[in-house]
C-alpha positions in Angstrom: -1.0 15.0 8.4 -3.4 15.5 5.3 -0.3 14.8 3.3 1.1 12.2 5.3 -2.5 10.1 4.9 -2.7 11.3 1.3 0.6 9.9 0.5 0.0 6.7 2.1 -3.2 6.4 0.1 -1.0 7.3 -3.5 1.6 4.5 -1.9 -1.3 1.6 -1.0 -2.2 1.8 -4.6 1.0 2.2 -6.3 1.9 -1.1 -4.2 -1.3 -3.1 -5.3 -0.6 -2.5 -9.4 3.5 -2.5 -8.9 2.7 -6.4 -6.9 0.7 -7.6 -9.9 2.8 -6.6 -12.2 5.4 -9.0 -10.6 3.2 -11.8 -9.5 2.0 -11.8 -13.4 5.5 -12.0 -14.6 6.3 -14.3 -11.9 9.4 -12.0 -10.3 7.9 -11.7 -6.5 5.0 -12.9 -4.8 2.7 -11.6 -2.5 3.5 -11.9 1.3 1.1 -11.0 3.1 -0.4 -13.9 3.5 -4.7 -12.1 3.6 -3.7 -10.5 0.7 -1.9 -13.6 -0.8 -5.0 -15.5 -0.5 -7.3 -13.0 -2.3 -4.9 -12.6 -5.0 -5.2 -16.2 -5.6 -9.0 -16.7 -4.9 -8.9 -13.3 -7.6 -6.9 -10.8 -8.6 -9.4 -8.5 -9.1 -10.1 -9.2 -5.6 -7.1 -8.5 -4.7 -7.1 -4.8 -6.2 -10.4 -4.4 -5.3 -8.9 -5.0 -1.6 -6.5 -2.1 -1.8 -8.6 0.7 -3.1 -10.6 0.4 -0.6 -8.0 0.4 2.0 -6.9 3.5 0.2 -10.3 5.0 -0.1 -11.2 4.6 3.8 -7.4 5.9 4.2 -8.7 9.4 2.4 -12.1 9.5 4.2 -9.9 9.6 7.0 -9.4 13.0 6.1 -13.0 14.1 6.8 -13.7 11.1 9.8 -10.5 12.9 12.0 -10.5 16.3 13.3 -6.9 17.6 13.0 -4.9 17.9 15.0 -3.8 14.8 16.3 -3.0 12.8 19.0 1.2 12.0 19.3 0.4 7.7 18.7 -1.7 8.7 15.3 1.2 10.9 14.1 3.9 8.4 15.0 2.2 5.8 14.1 0.8 7.3 10.3 5.2 8.7 9.9 5.9 4.5 10.7 4.0 3.5 8.2 4.8 5.6 5.2 8.4 4.9 5.7 7.6 1.3 5.4 6.1 2.0 2.3 9.0 4.4 1.1 11.1 0.2 2.0 8.6 -1.3 0.1 9.5 0.8 -2.8 12.6 0.1 -2.4 12.4 -3.8 -2.4 10.3 -3.0 -5.5 12.5 -0.8 -7.9 15.3 -4.1 -6.8 13.0 -6.2 -8.8 12.1 -4.4 -11.1 16.1 -2.9 -12.0 16.5 -6.9 -11.9 13.9 -7.4 -15.6 15.5 -4.5 -17.1 
């Protein structure tokens, strides 16, 4: 379970930087309305918020006593699968550039 949480934190950070590069290049736009608003205010706010989310995930390792419930475990697997899907979407526009 700890591995899944660390993986989610890393994927979240990668998503932040790849999204930032994609927006800067004009290849994509942020679909999340909250993150879009933060990005429009200042890209630093967007990157900072994503970093805080990753730090929060890492902090969960020390807060949650393992083993966790089946619900939490299932939700973490779903989140990991969704982030993997998002990276395939990022991969699509990145391959279109080069």
